[in-house]
C-alpha positions in Angstrom: 6.3 -20.3 12.8 3.2 -22.2 11.8 0.6 -20.0 10.2 -1.8 -20.7 13.1 0.5 -19.0 15.6 0.8 -15.2 15.5 3.5 -14.8 18.1 6.5 -12.9 16.8 9.7 -14.6 18.0 13.0 -12.9 18.0 16.2 -14.9 18.7 19.9 -14.8 17.9 21.4 -17.0 15.1 25.1 -16.7 14.7 25.2 -13.6 16.9 22.6 -11.8 14.8 19.1 -11.0 16.0 16.6 -12.6 13.7 12.9 -13.2 13.4 12.3 -16.9 13.7 10.3 -18.2 10.7 10.1 -21.8 11.7 11.8 -24.2 14.2 12.3 -28.0 14.1 12.1 -28.3 10.4 13.7 -30.7 8.0 16.5 -29.9 5.5 14.0 -30.0 2.6 11.7 -27.5 4.3 14.6 -25.2 5.0 15.6 -25.3 1.3 12.0 -24.5 0.3 11.6 -21.6 2.7 15.1 -20.2 2.0 14.4 -20.0 -1.7 11.1 -18.1 -1.1 12.6 -15.7 1.5 15.8 -14.9 -0.4 13.8 -14.3 -3.6 11.8 -11.7 -1.6 14.9 -9.9 -0.4 15.3 -11.4 3.1 18.7 -12.4 4.5 18.2 -15.9 5.8 20.0 -17.4 8.7 19.9 -21.2 9.5 20.8 -22.9 12.8 21.2 -26.6 13.1 19.4 -27.8 16.3 21.1 -30.3 18.6 18.8 -33.3 19.0 19.2 -36.7 20.6 17.6 -38.3 17.4 19.6 -39.2 14.4 17.4 -36.9 12.3 18.7 -33.3 11.7 16.4 -30.4 12.4 16.9 -26.7 11.8 15.7 -23.3 12.8 15.3 -20.8 10.0 15.2 -17.0 10.6 15.5 -13.8 8.7 17.6 -10.7 9.8 14.6 -8.4 9.3 13.3 -8.3 12.9 10.1 -6.5 11.7 9.2 -9.4 9.3 6.3 -11.5 10.4 5.7 -14.6 8.2 2.0 -14.9 9.1 1.3 -11.3 8.1 3.4 -11.6 4.9 1.5 -14.7 3.8 -2.0 -13.4 4.5 -1.3 -9.9 3.2 0.0 -11.7 0.1 3.3 -9.8 -0.1 5.6 -12.8 -0.7 6.1 -13.9 -4.2 7.4 -17.2 -5.7 10.3 -17.3 -8.1 7.7 -17.5 -10.9 6.1 -14.2 -9.8 3.0 -15.7 -8.2 1.8 -14.6 -4.8 2.4 -17.2 -2.1 -0.7 -18.7 -0.6 -1.0 -20.4 2.8 -1.4 -23.8 1.1 1.7 -23.3 -0.9 3.7 -22.0 2.1 2.6 -25.2 4.0 3.6 -27.3 1.0 0.1 -28.7 0.7 -0.1 -27.8 -3.0 2.0 -26.5 -5.8 -0.8 -24.5 -7.3 -1.0 -20.7 -6.5 -4.8 -20.6 -6.3 -6.0 -18.2 -3.5 -9.4 -19.8 -3.4 -8.7 -22.0 -0.3 -12.2 -23.4 -0.3 -11.4 -25.3 -3.6 -8.4 -27.0 -2.1 -9.0 -30.7 -1.6 -7.7 -32.4 1.5 -5.0 -35.0 1.1 -6.1 -38.5 2.0 
């Protein structure tokens, strides 16, 4: 779920009801999110999506149906493996720096 959409989506992955974190993501993005979510005590479920393209895409979810990734990011309850609080820019993989001062982040050109 992108951080600009607040809708809480529940779906089944492998027969288990899950909160959908993101859909249509690459394998690299899945590995990034899985590491963060598992470090924060969430059980992660991954579903490979069937596409006509040659590129694989995935849906990633967590079994905690009350979890909302948008709230977790902006309430700053998720932590990295280094112990820093996850920021929206870090979650979106726009930076590797855990600086909460979003106004200082420079745009990529």
